[in-house]
N, C-alpha and C positions, 0 to 999 in steps of 0.2 A: 324412531328413535332421532335425536337431535343430527343434524349433521357435524357439528362441533364435536359429537360425541363418536369417535370412530373404534369399534370392537378389535381386540387384538387379539386371536386366538390361535394356539398351536399344537398339533400333535406330539412334538418334541417337548413339551412339559404336561407335567399331570392336569388331568381335566380337573373343574373346580369340584367338589364334592359337597356342595350347596349352591344356594339360588346367589350368586356371584360371578364375575366374570374376571380369566385369567388377567386382563389388563383393559384399560380404556386410553385411547390416546386424544388428548383435547387441542381440538384445532381451532382457537379462539382468541378474540381479545378483550371476552366477556368477561366481568369482575365475578369474583368466587367469594361464597359466603362460608366460614367457619362455625360451625355450632358447636359448642361446649357440650360436655357429656349429658346425657340426660337420663334420669331416672324416672320411673312411673309413678311420678306424681299427679294429682288432680290438680288442675290450676285454683278451684275454687275451695278447696278445703285446705290444700297445702300438705296432704296426706297420701303417705303410698297407697296405690290402690287395693292391693290384696298380696296374698302369700304367693299367689301364682304365676308361675314367668309368664303363662299367655294372658292372662291381664295386665300383670307389666310391662312386657313388649307391647300389647294393643295400646296403652295408655302411652305409651313412649313414641310410639310413631304417630299416633294423633297428635302429641305435644310437636314434635319434628314439625309436622305437617301443617300444623299454626304457626311456627317460628317461619318456618320458610316461606308461607304463604303471606306473611306480613311482610316478609322481603322479597316481595315481586314474582317470586318463582314457585315450582310443584315438586311433588316428591319426587317425580320423574326425571329433575334436575340434580338429584344427589347422584355425584362419582363416588364416592367413596363414604364407606360406614366404618365404624370400631366397634364393637362389641365384647364388653366385658362381662365374664361370667363369674359366677362363683360356684356353677356346679357345670361343668366341662360336657355332663351327660344330657344337660338342657338344649345341645347343639341339634339335635334333629327336632325339635319342636320349635326352636328359633329360625331355622329353616322354613318350616312349614308355614310361620307366621309371615316369614318375610315375603313367600308369594302371593299374601294376600295383600300386599302394599305395593310390591315390585313387579315389573315383567321384564323381561329379555330384552335388550341386554342388562344385565342386571349391575348394579355398582361393585365397584371391586369392595372387596372386604377383606378386614383381619379379623380375627377372635382371640382372645384372651383370656385364659382361666385367670381370676385373681380369690386373694383369701377372703375377702369382705367388700363392700359398698358401704355408702351413706345410707343411713335409713335402714340397713338392711334388706337393702334392694337386692335381687337376685340376678338384675340385669341393669347395665347403664351402656349409653350407645353416644356416639360422636358423630358428625356427618360433615361433609364437604359439598358445597352445592355450587353448580355452575348457573351462573343468573342467565335469566330469560334477557333478553335485549329489553 
């Protein structure tokens, strides 16, 4: 873990029910990258990768990785994720996929169920990244 990211965890509040942290304190004068929401679009084709939440989420994290690395950082520098799901029952699958891309301490996360997303996507993810020095 970066020394700029300090995990905050207490037994006085509910334990996370997925791969995310209760809170992170950021002790830094580093810049922050704010990513717009990403859906599972293949950059070459401009099309949604498929109907499965797994395919879409893997594509999203690969897209986020490309954007973050273009900005000079890594996925591990992500401090906050917001997930928008069209089916909240997909949350357990999302937790499994997140563990493929992230390791503790996990970013803080908010998950919101929405009626629909562009291109009939099943999930959209936005991120906040603490820049590397």
